N, C-alpha and C positions, 0 to 999 in steps of 0.2 A: 504494499499499500504506500502510495506516495506521500511525501512529507509536505505539510503547509508551511511555507517559509518566507523569510525576507532576507535580502542581501543588502547590507548597509555599508557603504564604502564611499569616501570622497572621490575616489578615481572611478569615473563613470565607465570607461571602456572596460576596465577589468570587471567591475561589478555587473555590467550587462552581458559580458561574455560568460561569466559564471552562471548568472541566471538562465541564460539561453541554454547552456549545456545541461543544467539541471531540469529545465522543462523538457528537454528531449528524452531525459531519463524518467519521465513520468511524475515529477514533482510539481507542486503548485506554488509558483512564486507570486507573492502578493505585491511585492514592490522591490525595486533595485535601484542602486546608485543614489540613494538619499545621503545628504551630508551627514557625517557622523555626529556633528554638533546637535542635530535634530533627531538622532536615532532613537532616543528614549521615548520621546513624544509619539513618534510614528509607530514604534512597536507596541507601545501601550494602547494606542487607539485600534490597531488592527489585530493585535493578539494572535500571532502565528504560533505554530507549534515550536518552531526553531528560528532563531535569528542568527545569521552568519554576519559577524561584525569584523570589518577589516580594520587594521591598524598598522602603521608603519613604525611606531615607537612604543612597544609594550612596556618598556620600563619608565616612561615619562609619567610624572605626577599628573593625576587627573584623567588619564587615558581611559580608565575603565569606569568613570563616574556614570556614563549612560547604562552600564551593566547593573550598577548598584540600584538605579531608580527602576530598571525593568524588573529586577527580581523583587523589589519592594512592592511594586504596584501590579505586576503580572507574574507571580512566582512559578506559575505553571509554564512559562516560556523558557526553553533551554537555549542559552547563549553559547555559541561556538565562535571563538576568536580565531581570525585568519590573520597571520603576521609573519614577520621574519623569524629566523632562528632566534628563540628568546634567550635571555639570560635567565638564571635562576629567579632573580627578582622579578622579571617579566611574567614567568609562569605563576609565581606565588601571587603576584598582584591580580592576575586574571582570575584565578580560582577564589582568592580572597573577596573579590567583588561579587562572586556568585556565578562565574562562568562555568559551564558544564564540559567545555573542551577547549583544546588549542590545536590548531592545524596550521603547518607551514603553508604560506601562500603559493609556494611552488609544488605543493602536493598534487598528485594526479586526481582527477575528478572522481575516481573510484574511492580514494581515500577521504575526500571531502564528504562523499555520500555516506560512507561507513560512519564517520564522525557524527554526521547529522542524526542517523538512525540510532546510534548508541545514546546520543544525548537525549533524543526524544523518549527513550526507554528509561531514562534516569541514571544512565551510566556515565562514568567519567570517560571522556573521548580525548585521549591524548596518546600519541605514539610513544611506545616504550623507549625508543632511542632518545627521544626528547627528555624524558624523565631521567634516563641514565646519564645523559649529558649534563643535565642540570645538577643532579646529585654529585657527579664527578668534579664539577666546577665548585660546587660549595665546599666539598671536601679537600680539594687541591686548587685553590684559587690561583690564577695566573697573576704574576706581578707585572703589571703594565702601566704605562702612563695613563692617567685618568683625563683624557682630553677627547673633545668631540670628534676630531679627525680620525683618531684611531678607532672610536666606537662606530663611526659610519663606515669606515673601510672594512670592518669585520662583517658588516651587514651585506656587503656585495660579493658576488662570485667573481673569479678572475675575468671572466667574459664581460660582466657588467661593469668592472672597473675600466676595462678597455673602451667600452661604450661611452662611459662618463668622460674619459680623457678626450675622446673624439668629439663629444658634445661641447666640452669646454674649448676645444680648438675651433669650434664654429662649424663643424661638418653637418650637413643636412642628412636626412635619412638615406638618400641615394649614395652619398659618399661613404657613410658608415657601412652600408651593405657592400659596396664595392671593395672598400679597404678591408673588410673582414671576411670577404668571400661568402657571404650569406644573402638570402633573399631580402628585399625590402621590407616585406611583411614581418620577417623574423627580426629585422633591425628595429622596426617599430615596437615590437613586443618587448624587446630588450630595453629600449628607451623608456617605456611605460613602467617596466618593473623598477628601473633605476629611480625614476621620479617618485614612484610609490614608496620605495624603501627609504629614500632621503626625505620623504614627507613634504614634497614641493609640487607645485602645479605647472611648472614650465621648464623648458631646457635652460632658459636664462637663469632662473632661480637656482637650478641645479649647479650650474657653472659657478655662480656667485657663492653658493654654499661651499662648494669644493674649494674654491680660492680662499675663502675666509677661514676655513678650519684647517687648511693645510693638508686636505685629503689628497690632492694631486701629488704633492711632494712626497707623501708617505707611499703612495702607489708607485711612484717611480722607484723609491728606495727599495720596495719589496720586489 
């Protein structure tokens, strides 16, 4: 039986793509691509079985405030967070706010679907490897500089770092695709993922953030 759900994310392209994929798999999507800032009000008014809530910064203060309100006013709604590879603090914050699951945003659609179904059934929906990684980091914390550039760099895959460098150099989608030997559609997807992970809305903002935090210098050094 399909799940009645909402997809809430500031990034319209990714939200609509996920919603479309889930519709094709027989699920009923009530809304998609709503700004996260208004997520709680929308979810409370529509009362889905599951809410997929996207975030680019799970460890930032206030990120999961919408989850707190949803669970307070609609405790029957299961919230599954979609985000980057989280720190232990990010996972803890999500579940402390009342989330039922945490799924990486690069997870296959089958994994997202399994998490939705488990969450609707009242089970914790989080991949064992994420928990193992979180516990390992808690037990053996890495000694690293506490700066924003380093944190952002860890959120990106090597290919996404290359895309960000090309974006910062002013390359458009066609040049990125040609330089990396990939299709333009793939290049666009990579760019959208970079923007989502950095929590910005445009290529210009991504380049400015990378320059301000020294992310590009760190990428070159690595």
